[in-house]
C-alpha positions as CSV (number, residue, x, y, z in Angstrom):
1,M,141.4,144.7,63.4
2,Q,141.6,141.0,64.3
3,I,138.6,138.7,64.1
4,S,138.1,136.5,67.0
5,G,137.7,132.7,66.5
6,N,134.2,132.9,68.1
7,N,132.8,135.1,65.4
8,L,130.7,133.6,62.6
9,T,131.4,134.6,59.1
10,L,129.8,133.8,55.7
11,L,132.1,130.8,55.4
12,D,130.3,129.2,58.4
13,L,127.0,128.9,56.4
14,V,126.0,125.8,54.6
15,P,124.2,125.9,51.2
16,G,120.6,127.1,51.8
17,E,121.3,128.6,55.2
18,E,120.6,132.2,55.9
19,A,121.9,134.6,58.5
20,T,121.9,138.3,59.4
21,L,125.0,140.3,58.6
22,A,126.7,142.0,61.6
23,A,129.8,143.7,60.2
24,L,132.2,143.9,57.3
25,H,135.9,143.8,58.4
26,L,137.3,144.8,55.0
27,P,139.2,147.7,53.5
28,E,136.9,150.7,53.2
29,D,136.7,150.6,49.4
30,I,135.7,147.0,49.3
31,A,133.2,147.3,52.1
32,H,131.6,150.3,50.4
33,R,131.2,148.4,47.1
34,L,129.7,145.4,48.9
35,M,127.3,147.7,50.8
36,I,126.1,149.2,47.5
37,L,125.3,145.6,46.5
38,G,123.3,145.0,49.7
39,F,125.8,143.7,52.2
40,V,124.8,146.0,55.0
41,P,124.6,145.2,58.7
42,G,121.2,143.9,59.5
43,S,120.5,142.5,56.1
44,T,119.7,138.8,55.5
45,V,122.1,136.8,53.4
46,T,121.7,133.3,52.1
47,F,124.5,131.0,51.0
48,T,123.2,129.6,47.7
49,R,126.0,127.6,46.2
50,R,129.8,127.3,45.6
51,A,131.6,127.1,42.3
52,P,132.7,123.5,41.2
53,G,136.3,124.2,42.4
54,G,135.0,125.5,45.8
55,D,135.7,129.2,45.2
56,P,134.0,131.6,44.8
57,H,130.9,131.1,46.9
58,V,127.6,132.6,45.8
59,Y,125.3,134.5,48.3
60,R,121.9,136.0,47.8
61,V,121.3,139.4,49.3
62,D,118.6,141.9,48.6
63,G,117.3,139.7,45.7
64,S,120.6,139.4,43.9
65,D,123.2,136.6,43.7
66,I,126.7,137.8,44.4
67,A,129.9,135.7,44.1
68,L,132.5,136.3,46.7
69,R,136.0,134.7,47.1
70,R,136.6,132.8,50.3
71,E,139.1,135.5,51.5
72,T,136.4,138.2,51.3
73,A,133.5,136.0,52.7
74,G,135.7,135.2,55.7
75,K,135.8,138.8,56.7
76,I,132.0,139.4,56.7
77,L,130.7,138.7,60.2
78,L,127.3,137.4,61.1
79,E,125.1,137.8,64.1
80,P,125.2,134.9,66.5
81,R,122.9,132.1,65.6
82,R,119.7,131.9,67.7
83,Q,118.8,128.7,69.4
84,K,115.5,127.4,68.2
85,H,113.0,126.7,70.9
86,S,110.5,123.9,70.6
């Protein structure tokens, strides 16, 4: 399955930003493992930091910090950002 350029992924987050997971476009075994760790559609994930070399990135989900390589994080889709109303 191809991912459209309009979809947000974990790679679009900046440190400290949180978002809601929409889907995991990964092989079934990898997606299953991540779902066990809390990466399930509808959950909130926060980008906490990146390693000194830039990879992996560390995300907080369900109270745990999980390090993901960029290639994996780029296949985890987020729900569209909501516009904040003043």
